[in-house]
All heavy atoms as TSV, in Angstrom:
chain	resi	resn	atom	element	x	y	z
A	1	MET	N	N	126.177	154.804	54.985
A	1	MET	CA	C	126.230	153.858	53.900
A	1	MET	C	C	125.840	154.508	52.562
A	1	MET	O	O	126.372	154.150	51.555
A	1	MET	CB	C	125.285	152.696	54.156
A	1	MET	CG	C	125.825	151.617	55.122
A	1	MET	SD	S	127.476	151.086	54.737
A	1	MET	CE	C	127.140	149.718	53.687
A	2	LYS	N	N	124.912	155.434	52.614
A	2	LYS	CA	C	124.484	156.092	51.391
A	2	LYS	C	C	125.604	156.914	50.784
A	2	LYS	O	O	125.679	157.080	49.589
A	2	LYS	CB	C	123.251	156.975	51.652
A	2	LYS	CG	C	122.002	156.167	51.954
A	2	LYS	CD	C	120.814	157.065	52.150
A	2	LYS	CE	C	119.610	156.218	52.486
A	2	LYS	NZ	N	118.406	157.035	52.666
A	3	VAL	N	N	126.479	157.411	51.647
A	3	VAL	CA	C	127.620	158.177	51.147
A	3	VAL	C	C	128.556	157.271	50.353
A	3	VAL	O	O	129.132	157.682	49.332
A	3	VAL	CB	C	128.354	158.845	52.318
A	3	VAL	CG1	C	129.615	159.554	51.842
A	3	VAL	CG2	C	127.425	159.813	53.032
A	4	LEU	N	N	128.720	156.048	50.796
A	4	LEU	CA	C	129.575	155.090	50.056
A	4	LEU	C	C	129.016	154.811	48.689
A	4	LEU	O	O	129.784	154.752	47.693
A	4	LEU	CB	C	129.739	153.815	50.837
A	4	LEU	CG	C	130.624	153.890	52.075
A	4	LEU	CD1	C	130.638	152.553	52.794
A	4	LEU	CD2	C	132.006	154.307	51.703
A	5	TYR	N	N	127.728	154.651	48.538
A	5	TYR	CA	C	127.114	154.433	47.234
A	5	TYR	C	C	127.342	155.628	46.328
A	5	TYR	O	O	127.652	155.489	45.138
A	5	TYR	CB	C	125.628	154.158	47.344
A	5	TYR	CG	C	125.306	152.830	47.941
A	5	TYR	CD1	C	124.549	152.736	49.105
A	5	TYR	CD2	C	125.779	151.643	47.374
A	5	TYR	CE1	C	124.246	151.509	49.672
A	5	TYR	CE2	C	125.506	150.425	47.938
A	5	TYR	CZ	C	124.738	150.351	49.094
A	5	TYR	OH	O	124.448	149.129	49.650
A	6	LEU	N	N	127.242	156.825	46.857
A	6	LEU	CA	C	127.492	158.038	46.081
A	6	LEU	C	C	128.958	158.107	45.683
A	6	LEU	O	O	129.261	158.457	44.543
A	6	LEU	CB	C	127.113	159.268	46.926
A	6	LEU	CG	C	127.294	160.616	46.251
A	6	LEU	CD1	C	126.357	160.712	45.034
A	6	LEU	CD2	C	127.004	161.733	47.235
A	7	LEU	N	N	129.854	157.766	46.589
A	7	LEU	CA	C	131.278	157.777	46.256
A	7	LEU	C	C	131.611	156.766	45.175
A	7	LEU	O	O	132.333	157.110	44.220
A	7	LEU	CB	C	132.094	157.490	47.537
A	7	LEU	CG	C	133.595	157.381	47.355
A	7	LEU	CD1	C	134.166	158.744	46.972
A	7	LEU	CD2	C	134.250	156.870	48.606
A	8	PHE	N	N	131.112	155.553	45.277
A	8	PHE	CA	C	131.371	154.537	44.265
A	8	PHE	C	C	130.802	154.920	42.907
A	8	PHE	O	O	131.425	154.695	41.882
A	8	PHE	CB	C	130.850	153.188	44.711
A	8	PHE	CG	C	131.662	152.546	45.830
A	8	PHE	CD1	C	131.021	151.982	46.902
A	8	PHE	CD2	C	133.046	152.565	45.789
A	8	PHE	CE1	C	131.760	151.403	47.939
A	8	PHE	CE2	C	133.773	152.019	46.827
A	8	PHE	CZ	C	133.144	151.425	47.896
A	9	SER	N	N	129.611	155.499	42.903
A	9	SER	CA	C	129.047	155.911	41.615
A	9	SER	C	C	129.850	157.049	41.005
A	9	SER	O	O	130.064	157.082	39.804
A	9	SER	CB	C	127.580	156.316	41.788
A	9	SER	OG	O	127.460	157.430	42.628
A	10	PHE	N	N	130.347	157.994	41.824
A	10	PHE	CA	C	131.163	159.063	41.322
A	10	PHE	C	C	132.477	158.512	40.736
A	10	PHE	O	O	132.897	158.880	39.640
A	10	PHE	CB	C	131.467	160.077	42.424
A	10	PHE	CG	C	132.441	161.136	41.995
A	10	PHE	CD1	C	132.048	162.136	41.143
A	10	PHE	CD2	C	133.762	161.121	42.443
A	10	PHE	CE1	C	132.958	163.122	40.750
A	10	PHE	CE2	C	134.658	162.080	42.054
A	10	PHE	CZ	C	134.255	163.090	41.215
A	11	LEU	N	N	133.112	157.590	41.447
A	11	LEU	CA	C	134.356	157.004	40.952
A	11	LEU	C	C	134.107	156.187	39.680
A	11	LEU	O	O	134.924	156.214	38.750
A	11	LEU	CB	C	134.997	156.108	42.023
A	11	LEU	CG	C	135.628	156.860	43.169
A	11	LEU	CD1	C	136.104	155.851	44.234
A	11	LEU	CD2	C	136.756	157.723	42.700
A	12	PHE	N	N	133.005	155.505	39.588
A	12	PHE	CA	C	132.675	154.740	38.398
A	12	PHE	C	C	132.536	155.670	37.187
A	12	PHE	O	O	133.100	155.411	36.123
A	12	PHE	CB	C	131.409	153.920	38.594
A	12	PHE	CG	C	130.956	153.206	37.356
A	12	PHE	CD1	C	131.615	152.054	36.953
A	12	PHE	CD2	C	129.892	153.653	36.621
A	12	PHE	CE1	C	131.221	151.387	35.824
A	12	PHE	CE2	C	129.487	152.986	35.487
A	12	PHE	CZ	C	130.168	151.846	35.073
A	13	ILE	N	N	131.814	156.755	37.362
A	13	ILE	CA	C	131.611	157.687	36.241
A	13	ILE	C	C	132.922	158.392	35.887
A	13	ILE	O	O	133.228	158.580	34.730
A	13	ILE	CB	C	130.509	158.719	36.606
A	13	ILE	CG1	C	129.177	157.980	36.637
A	13	ILE	CG2	C	130.475	159.846	35.623
A	13	ILE	CD1	C	128.022	158.807	37.157
A	14	PHE	N	N	133.724	158.756	36.882
A	14	PHE	CA	C	134.984	159.439	36.635
A	14	PHE	C	C	135.975	158.554	35.896
A	14	PHE	O	O	136.708	159.002	35.051
A	14	PHE	CB	C	135.576	159.957	37.951
A	14	PHE	CG	C	136.864	160.659	37.770
A	14	PHE	CD1	C	136.885	161.929	37.221
A	14	PHE	CD2	C	138.062	160.088	38.147
A	14	PHE	CE1	C	138.061	162.621	37.040
A	14	PHE	CE2	C	139.246	160.763	37.976
A	14	PHE	CZ	C	139.276	162.052	37.423
A	15	LEU	N	N	136.039	157.271	36.275
A	15	LEU	CA	C	137.009	156.349	35.668
A	15	LEU	C	C	136.481	155.662	34.419
A	15	LEU	O	O	137.227	154.936	33.757
A	15	LEU	CB	C	137.429	155.294	36.723
A	15	LEU	CG	C	138.148	155.844	37.929
A	15	LEU	CD1	C	138.438	154.733	38.902
A	15	LEU	CD2	C	139.430	156.558	37.528
A	16	MET	N	N	135.239	155.897	34.072
A	16	MET	CA	C	134.669	155.274	32.883
A	16	MET	C	C	135.315	155.850	31.628
A	16	MET	O	O	135.353	157.056	31.469
A	16	MET	CB	C	133.154	155.510	32.875
A	16	MET	CG	C	132.443	154.721	31.837
A	16	MET	SD	S	130.645	154.933	32.011
A	16	MET	CE	C	130.446	156.531	31.294
A	17	PRO	N	N	135.790	155.017	30.743
A	17	PRO	CA	C	136.399	155.529	29.515
A	17	PRO	C	C	135.371	156.150	28.581
A	17	PRO	O	O	134.218	155.701	28.519
A	17	PRO	CB	C	137.054	154.295	28.915
A	17	PRO	CG	C	136.331	153.150	29.471
A	17	PRO	CD	C	135.860	153.581	30.815
A	18	LEU	N	N	135.765	157.185	27.877
A	18	LEU	CA	C	134.900	157.826	26.902
A	18	LEU	C	C	135.160	157.243	25.536
A	18	LEU	O	O	136.302	157.100	25.123
A	18	LEU	CB	C	135.164	159.338	26.881
A	18	LEU	CG	C	134.929	160.059	28.208
A	18	LEU	CD1	C	135.389	161.514	28.090
A	18	LEU	CD2	C	133.490	159.993	28.600
A	19	PRO	N	N	134.129	156.890	24.762
A	19	PRO	CA	C	134.327	156.262	23.466
A	19	PRO	C	C	134.856	157.248	22.396
A	19	PRO	O	O	134.469	158.406	22.369
A	19	PRO	CB	C	132.924	155.763	23.112
A	19	PRO	CG	C	132.016	156.659	23.846
A	19	PRO	CD	C	132.731	157.024	25.096
A	20	GLY	N	N	135.742	156.748	21.558
A	20	GLY	CA	C	136.217	157.509	20.428
A	20	GLY	C	C	137.127	158.690	20.720
A	20	GLY	O	O	137.193	159.622	19.940
A	21	VAL	N	N	137.888	158.606	21.805
A	21	VAL	CA	C	138.758	159.740	22.135
A	21	VAL	C	C	140.196	159.270	22.324
A	21	VAL	O	O	140.487	158.463	23.191
A	21	VAL	CB	C	138.255	160.437	23.432
A	21	VAL	CG1	C	139.130	161.627	23.754
A	21	VAL	CG2	C	136.823	160.872	23.299
A	22	PHE	N	N	141.112	159.744	21.506
A	22	PHE	CA	C	142.526	159.606	21.694
A	22	PHE	C	C	143.066	158.179	21.939
A	22	PHE	O	O	143.710	157.918	22.924
A	22	PHE	CB	C	143.034	160.500	22.814
A	22	PHE	CG	C	142.829	161.965	22.530
A	22	PHE	CD1	C	141.946	162.709	23.269
A	22	PHE	CD2	C	143.499	162.569	21.497
A	22	PHE	CE1	C	141.758	164.032	23.011
A	22	PHE	CE2	C	143.304	163.895	21.223
A	22	PHE	CZ	C	142.425	164.624	21.992
A	23	GLY	N	N	142.791	157.286	21.081
A	23	GLY	CA	C	143.429	155.971	21.146
A	23	GLY	C	C	143.069	155.130	22.347
A	23	GLY	O	O	141.944	155.090	22.802
A	24	ASP	N	N	144.081	154.451	22.915
A	24	ASP	CA	C	143.842	153.457	23.948
A	24	ASP	C	C	143.815	154.035	25.372
A	24	ASP	O	O	143.292	153.421	26.263
A	24	ASP	CB	C	144.894	152.378	23.878
A	24	ASP	CG	C	144.768	151.558	22.619
A	24	ASP	OD1	O	143.643	151.373	22.128
A	24	ASP	OD2	O	145.800	151.054	22.160
A	25	ILE	N	N	144.453	155.167	25.593
A	25	ILE	CA	C	144.559	155.693	26.961
A	25	ILE	C	C	143.359	156.587	27.240
A	25	ILE	O	O	143.227	157.668	26.690
A	25	ILE	CB	C	145.875	156.440	27.171
A	25	ILE	CG1	C	147.027	155.467	26.986
A	25	ILE	CG2	C	145.912	157.095	28.520
A	25	ILE	CD1	C	148.371	156.048	27.155
A	26	ARG	N	N	142.460	156.079	28.092
A	26	ARG	CA	C	141.220	156.784	28.372
A	26	ARG	C	C	140.895	156.894	29.841
A	26	ARG	O	O	139.840	157.362	30.201
A	26	ARG	CB	C	140.053	156.098	27.679
A	26	ARG	CG	C	140.179	156.131	26.181
A	26	ARG	CD	C	138.985	155.529	25.505
A	26	ARG	NE	N	139.187	155.520	24.100
A	26	ARG	CZ	C	138.804	154.517	23.317
A	26	ARG	NH1	N	138.192	153.488	23.823
A	26	ARG	NH2	N	139.024	154.576	22.038
A	27	ASN	N	N	141.742	156.380	30.720
A	27	ASN	CA	C	141.485	156.520	32.151
A	27	ASN	C	C	142.796	156.663	32.920
A	27	ASN	O	O	143.859	156.382	32.379
A	27	ASN	CB	C	140.648	155.335	32.683
A	27	ASN	CG	C	141.339	154.023	32.536
A	27	ASN	OD1	O	142.512	153.896	32.812
A	27	ASN	ND2	N	140.608	153.009	32.094
A	28	PRO	N	N	142.760	157.139	34.140
A	28	PRO	CA	C	143.984	157.389	34.888
A	28	PRO	C	C	144.862	156.171	35.127
A	28	PRO	O	O	146.069	156.272	35.166
A	28	PRO	CB	C	143.463	157.964	36.233
A	28	PRO	CG	C	142.097	158.395	35.992
A	28	PRO	CD	C	141.576	157.578	34.877
A	29	VAL	N	N	144.245	155.021	35.284
A	29	VAL	CA	C	145.024	153.807	35.565
A	29	VAL	C	C	145.929	153.460	34.378
A	29	VAL	O	O	147.131	153.223	34.552
A	29	VAL	CB	C	144.081	152.631	35.901
A	29	VAL	CG1	C	144.863	151.361	36.100
A	29	VAL	CG2	C	143.278	152.945	37.133
A	30	THR	N	N	145.407	153.438	33.161
A	30	THR	CA	C	146.244	153.117	31.988
A	30	THR	C	C	147.245	154.231	31.737
A	30	THR	O	O	148.339	153.940	31.228
A	30	THR	CB	C	145.376	152.864	30.740
A	30	THR	OG1	O	144.543	153.973	30.519
A	30	THR	CG2	C	144.565	151.603	30.911
A	31	CYS	N	N	146.877	155.445	32.003
A	31	CYS	CA	C	147.837	156.550	31.832
A	31	CYS	C	C	149.035	156.385	32.770
A	31	CYS	O	O	150.178	156.470	32.321
A	31	CYS	CB	C	147.121	157.868	32.114
A	31	CYS	SG	S	148.195	159.323	31.893
A	32	LEU	N	N	148.787	156.144	34.041
A	32	LEU	CA	C	149.874	155.985	34.986
A	32	LEU	C	C	150.700	154.727	34.726
A	32	LEU	O	O	151.903	154.708	34.921
A	32	LEU	CB	C	149.341	156.008	36.417
A	32	LEU	CG	C	148.679	157.325	36.830
A	32	LEU	CD1	C	148.042	157.183	38.216
A	32	LEU	CD2	C	149.662	158.443	36.828
A	33	ARG	N	N	150.054	153.658	34.288
A	33	ARG	CA	C	150.785	152.441	33.974
A	33	ARG	C	C	151.722	152.603	32.772
A	33	ARG	O	O	152.714	151.914	32.677
A	33	ARG	CB	C	149.802	151.266	33.687
A	33	ARG	CG	C	149.220	150.701	34.894
A	33	ARG	CD	C	148.401	149.481	34.588
A	33	ARG	NE	N	147.768	148.949	35.770
A	33	ARG	CZ	C	146.809	148.063	35.772
A	33	ARG	NH1	N	146.313	147.613	34.642
A	33	ARG	NH2	N	146.283	147.645	36.898
A	34	SER	N	N	151.381	153.539	31.880
A	34	SER	CA	C	152.233	153.771	30.707
A	34	SER	C	C	153.395	154.707	31.035
A	34	SER	O	O	154.160	155.046	30.156
A	34	SER	CB	C	151.418	154.339	29.557
A	34	SER	OG	O	150.976	155.631	29.849
A	35	GLY	N	N	153.490	155.150	32.289
A	35	GLY	CA	C	154.583	156.011	32.691
A	35	GLY	C	C	154.326	157.467	32.443
A	35	GLY	O	O	155.238	158.287	32.406
A	36	ALA	N	N	153.066	157.856	32.276
A	36	ALA	CA	C	152.699	159.230	32.010
A	36	ALA	C	C	152.068	159.845	33.242
A	36	ALA	O	O	151.937	159.195	34.289
A	36	ALA	CB	C	151.727	159.286	30.834
A	37	ILE	N	N	151.652	161.126	33.113
A	37	ILE	CA	C	151.007	161.840	34.207
A	37	ILE	C	C	149.664	162.364	33.760
A	37	ILE	O	O	149.458	162.583	32.534
A	37	ILE	CB	C	151.870	162.991	34.720
A	37	ILE	CG1	C	152.128	164.024	33.614
A	37	ILE	CG2	C	153.157	162.499	35.331
A	37	ILE	CD1	C	152.721	165.303	34.084
A	38	CYS	N	N	148.724	162.546	34.673
A	38	CYS	CA	C	147.456	163.187	34.377
A	38	CYS	C	C	147.571	164.654	34.773
A	38	CYS	O	O	147.940	164.955	35.910
A	38	CYS	CB	C	146.327	162.531	35.166
A	38	CYS	SG	S	145.986	160.846	34.648
A	39	HIS	N	N	147.277	165.548	33.821
A	39	HIS	CA	C	147.436	166.980	34.077
A	39	HIS	C	C	146.211	167.710	33.583
A	39	HIS	O	O	145.781	167.534	32.440
A	39	HIS	CB	C	148.699	167.461	33.321
A	39	HIS	CG	C	149.151	168.806	33.722
A	39	HIS	ND1	N	148.679	169.960	33.161
A	39	HIS	CD2	C	150.024	169.185	34.686
A	39	HIS	CE1	C	149.255	170.999	33.745
A	39	HIS	NE2	N	150.091	170.560	34.679
A	40	PRO	N	N	145.634	168.589	34.419
A	40	PRO	CA	C	144.463	169.377	33.977
A	40	PRO	C	C	144.859	170.413	32.946
A	40	PRO	O	O	145.942	171.018	33.035
A	40	PRO	CB	C	143.949	170.025	35.253
A	40	PRO	CG	C	145.111	170.059	36.161
A	40	PRO	CD	C	145.994	168.876	35.792
A	41	GLY	N	N	143.998	170.626	31.977
A	41	GLY	CA	C	144.271	171.636	30.931
A	41	GLY	C	C	145.238	171.096	29.894
A	41	GLY	O	O	145.116	169.969	29.441
A	42	PHE	N	N	146.207	171.911	29.525
A	42	PHE	CA	C	147.194	171.536	28.539
A	42	PHE	C	C	148.378	170.828	29.177
A	42	PHE	O	O	148.637	171.006	30.362
A	42	PHE	CB	C	147.710	172.772	27.777
A	42	PHE	CG	C	146.635	173.455	26.996
A	42	PHE	CD1	C	146.093	174.649	27.459
A	42	PHE	CD2	C	146.132	172.921	25.843
A	42	PHE	CE1	C	145.110	175.315	26.745
A	42	PHE	CE2	C	145.130	173.558	25.137
A	42	PHE	CZ	C	144.610	174.753	25.567
A	43	CYS	N	N	149.079	170.026	28.381
A	43	CYS	CA	C	150.278	169.321	28.895
A	43	CYS	C	C	151.394	170.344	29.138
A	43	CYS	O	O	151.513	171.326	28.390
A	43	CYS	CB	C	150.724	168.280	27.890
A	43	CYS	SG	S	149.608	166.910	27.723
A	44	PRO	N	N	152.229	170.114	30.154
A	44	PRO	CA	C	153.369	170.987	30.399
A	44	PRO	C	C	154.357	170.941	29.251
A	44	PRO	O	O	154.314	170.041	28.411
A	44	PRO	CB	C	153.984	170.441	31.686
A	44	PRO	CG	C	152.993	169.541	32.273
A	44	PRO	CD	C	152.130	169.067	31.169
A	45	LYS	N	N	155.300	171.897	29.237
A	45	LYS	CA	C	156.337	171.906	28.205
A	45	LYS	C	C	157.137	170.605	28.273
A	45	LYS	O	O	157.295	170.019	29.337
A	45	LYS	CB	C	157.278	173.088	28.413
A	45	LYS	CG	C	156.616	174.400	28.141
A	45	LYS	CD	C	157.588	175.543	28.324
A	45	LYS	CE	C	156.925	176.861	28.040
A	45	LYS	NZ	N	157.801	177.979	28.226
A	46	ARG	N	N	157.596	170.158	27.140
A	46	ARG	CA	C	158.375	168.930	26.981
A	46	ARG	C	C	157.565	167.648	27.241
A	46	ARG	O	O	158.122	166.576	27.386
A	46	ARG	CB	C	159.635	168.949	27.837
A	46	ARG	CG	C	160.631	169.987	27.362
A	46	ARG	CD	C	161.804	170.001	28.285
A	46	ARG	NE	N	161.415	170.838	29.405
A	46	ARG	CZ	C	162.048	170.875	30.545
A	46	ARG	NH1	N	163.106	170.144	30.728
A	46	ARG	NH2	N	161.626	171.654	31.510
A	47	TYR	N	N	156.243	167.759	27.328
A	47	TYR	CA	C	155.375	166.606	27.471
A	47	TYR	C	C	154.503	166.480	26.241
A	47	TYR	O	O	154.103	167.497	25.643
A	47	TYR	CB	C	154.493	166.677	28.707
A	47	TYR	CG	C	155.183	166.331	30.001
A	47	TYR	CD1	C	155.984	167.233	30.660
A	47	TYR	CD2	C	155.052	165.078	30.549
A	47	TYR	CE1	C	156.601	166.912	31.833
A	47	TYR	CE2	C	155.691	164.728	31.709
A	47	TYR	CZ	C	156.469	165.653	32.358
A	47	TYR	OH	O	157.086	165.307	33.514
A	48	LYS	N	N	154.165	165.276	25.853
A	48	LYS	CA	C	153.332	165.034	24.659
A	48	LYS	C	C	151.984	164.520	25.132
A	48	LYS	O	O	151.893	163.666	25.997
A	48	LYS	CB	C	154.008	164.001	23.760
A	48	LYS	CG	C	153.264	163.727	22.503
A	48	LYS	CD	C	154.001	162.706	21.652
A	48	LYS	CE	C	153.197	162.409	20.413
A	48	LYS	NZ	N	153.819	161.337	19.625
A	49	HIS	N	N	150.940	165.012	24.506
A	49	HIS	CA	C	149.567	164.598	24.829
A	49	HIS	C	C	149.306	163.217	24.183
A	49	HIS	O	O	149.358	163.062	22.981
A	49	HIS	CB	C	148.595	165.654	24.257
A	49	HIS	CG	C	147.174	165.314	24.479
A	49	HIS	ND1	N	146.234	165.472	23.508
A	49	HIS	CD2	C	146.504	164.860	25.550
A	49	HIS	CE1	C	145.052	165.112	23.973
A	49	HIS	NE2	N	145.213	164.728	25.216
A	50	ILE	N	N	149.076	162.193	25.019
A	50	ILE	CA	C	148.899	160.841	24.477
A	50	ILE	C	C	147.505	160.280	24.778
A	50	ILE	O	O	147.195	159.177	24.339
A	50	ILE	CB	C	149.973	159.868	25.021
A	50	ILE	CG1	C	149.911	159.794	26.562
A	50	ILE	CG2	C	151.357	160.302	24.562
A	50	ILE	CD1	C	150.755	158.665	27.131
A	51	GLY	N	N	146.681	160.982	25.498
A	51	GLY	CA	C	145.343	160.478	25.831
A	51	GLY	C	C	144.642	161.369	26.828
A	51	GLY	O	O	145.018	162.519	27.017
A	52	ILE	N	N	143.615	160.818	27.448
A	52	ILE	CA	C	142.875	161.570	28.471
A	52	ILE	C	C	142.791	160.699	29.727
A	52	ILE	O	O	142.977	159.513	29.694
A	52	ILE	CB	C	141.467	161.964	28.002
A	52	ILE	CG1	C	140.635	160.747	27.667
A	52	ILE	CG2	C	141.523	162.911	26.804
A	52	ILE	CD1	C	139.170	161.043	27.462
A	53	CYS	N	N	142.444	161.341	30.843
A	53	CYS	CA	C	142.300	160.682	32.102
A	53	CYS	C	C	140.868	160.737	32.588
A	53	CYS	O	O	140.524	161.450	33.544
A	53	CYS	CB	C	143.229	161.300	33.158
A	53	CYS	SG	S	144.954	161.000	32.839
A	54	GLY	N	N	139.983	160.056	31.919
A	54	GLY	CA	C	138.570	159.999	32.338
A	54	GLY	C	C	137.693	161.053	31.726
A	54	GLY	O	O	136.661	160.753	31.158
A	55	VAL	N	N	138.071	162.314	31.850
A	55	VAL	CA	C	137.288	163.418	31.278
A	55	VAL	C	C	138.209	164.185	30.333
A	55	VAL	O	O	139.428	164.182	30.479
A	55	VAL	CB	C	136.708	164.357	32.353
A	55	VAL	CG1	C	135.669	163.642	33.200
A	55	VAL	CG2	C	137.781	164.921	33.234
A	56	SER	N	N	137.607	164.857	29.370
A	56	SER	CA	C	138.433	165.514	28.335
A	56	SER	C	C	139.233	166.690	28.870
A	56	SER	O	O	140.193	167.114	28.244
A	56	SER	CB	C	137.543	165.964	27.176
A	56	SER	OG	O	136.586	166.892	27.647
A	57	ALA	N	N	138.880	167.225	30.024
A	57	ALA	CA	C	139.610	168.359	30.570
A	57	ALA	C	C	140.948	167.952	31.224
A	57	ALA	O	O	141.807	168.779	31.419
A	57	ALA	CB	C	138.760	169.091	31.588
A	58	ILE	N	N	141.100	166.670	31.546
A	58	ILE	CA	C	142.322	166.198	32.164
A	58	ILE	C	C	143.091	165.350	31.141
A	58	ILE	O	O	142.602	164.312	30.695
A	58	ILE	CB	C	142.037	165.372	33.433
A	58	ILE	CG1	C	141.240	166.236	34.415
A	58	ILE	CG2	C	143.304	164.902	34.078
A	58	ILE	CD1	C	140.792	165.488	35.641
A	59	LYS	N	N	144.263	165.809	30.771
A	59	LYS	CA	C	145.043	165.152	29.726
A	59	LYS	C	C	146.079	164.193	30.310
A	59	LYS	O	O	146.581	164.384	31.399
A	59	LYS	CB	C	145.813	166.233	28.897
A	59	LYS	CG	C	144.977	167.372	28.417
A	59	LYS	CD	C	143.925	166.952	27.448
A	59	LYS	CE	C	143.212	168.173	26.909
A	59	LYS	NZ	N	141.893	167.947	26.485
A	60	CYS	N	N	146.355	163.156	29.528
A	60	CYS	CA	C	147.429	162.218	29.846
A	60	CYS	C	C	148.665	162.658	29.074
A	60	CYS	O	O	148.622	162.725	27.832
A	60	CYS	CB	C	147.042	160.811	29.475
A	60	CYS	SG	S	148.262	159.565	29.880
A	61	CYS	N	N	149.746	163.010	29.768
A	61	CYS	CA	C	150.911	163.592	29.154
A	61	CYS	C	C	152.151	162.730	29.476
A	61	CYS	O	O	152.300	162.283	30.602
A	61	CYS	CB	C	151.148	164.995	29.665
A	61	CYS	SG	S	149.711	166.065	29.527
A	62	LYS	N	N	153.011	162.565	28.461
A	62	LYS	CA	C	154.211	161.736	28.663
A	62	LYS	C	C	155.401	162.445	28.001
A	62	LYS	O	O	155.267	163.077	26.974
A	62	LYS	CB	C	154.009	160.359	28.005
A	62	LYS	CG	C	155.099	159.375	28.297
A	62	LYS	CD	C	154.730	157.997	27.764
A	62	LYS	CE	C	155.795	157.012	28.153
A	62	LYS	NZ	N	155.425	155.670	27.727
A	63	LYS	N	N	156.575	162.288	28.648
A	63	LYS	CA	C	157.783	162.840	28.068
A	63	LYS	C	C	158.149	161.997	26.843
A	63	LYS	O	O	158.144	160.766	26.903
A	63	LYS	CB	C	158.920	162.799	29.059
A	63	LYS	CG	C	158.839	163.866	30.109
A	63	LYS	CD	C	160.097	163.882	30.954
A	63	LYS	CE	C	160.031	164.966	32.000
A	63	LYS	NZ	N	161.209	164.992	32.842
A	64	PRO	N	N	158.506	162.666	25.719
A	64	PRO	CA	C	158.907	161.883	24.520
A	64	PRO	C	C	160.228	161.201	24.663
A	64	PRO	O	O	160.986	161.432	25.502
A	64	PRO	CB	C	158.932	162.933	23.410
A	64	PRO	CG	C	158.721	164.251	24.025
A	64	PRO	CD	C	158.426	164.074	25.467
């Protein structure tokens, strides 16, 4: 049971939006709903950086 509490707290912190960063897209759920992908580091070629996915190291990227 203690592992579940640790898992839920990790997911809560990971999915928590960060204030003041890149407009409205700040977590993986809103990124995927907008038709974009979450990619670590820089966005791939032909993709535009439109937000972040929970932490600043993982970018939300969408084809223009």
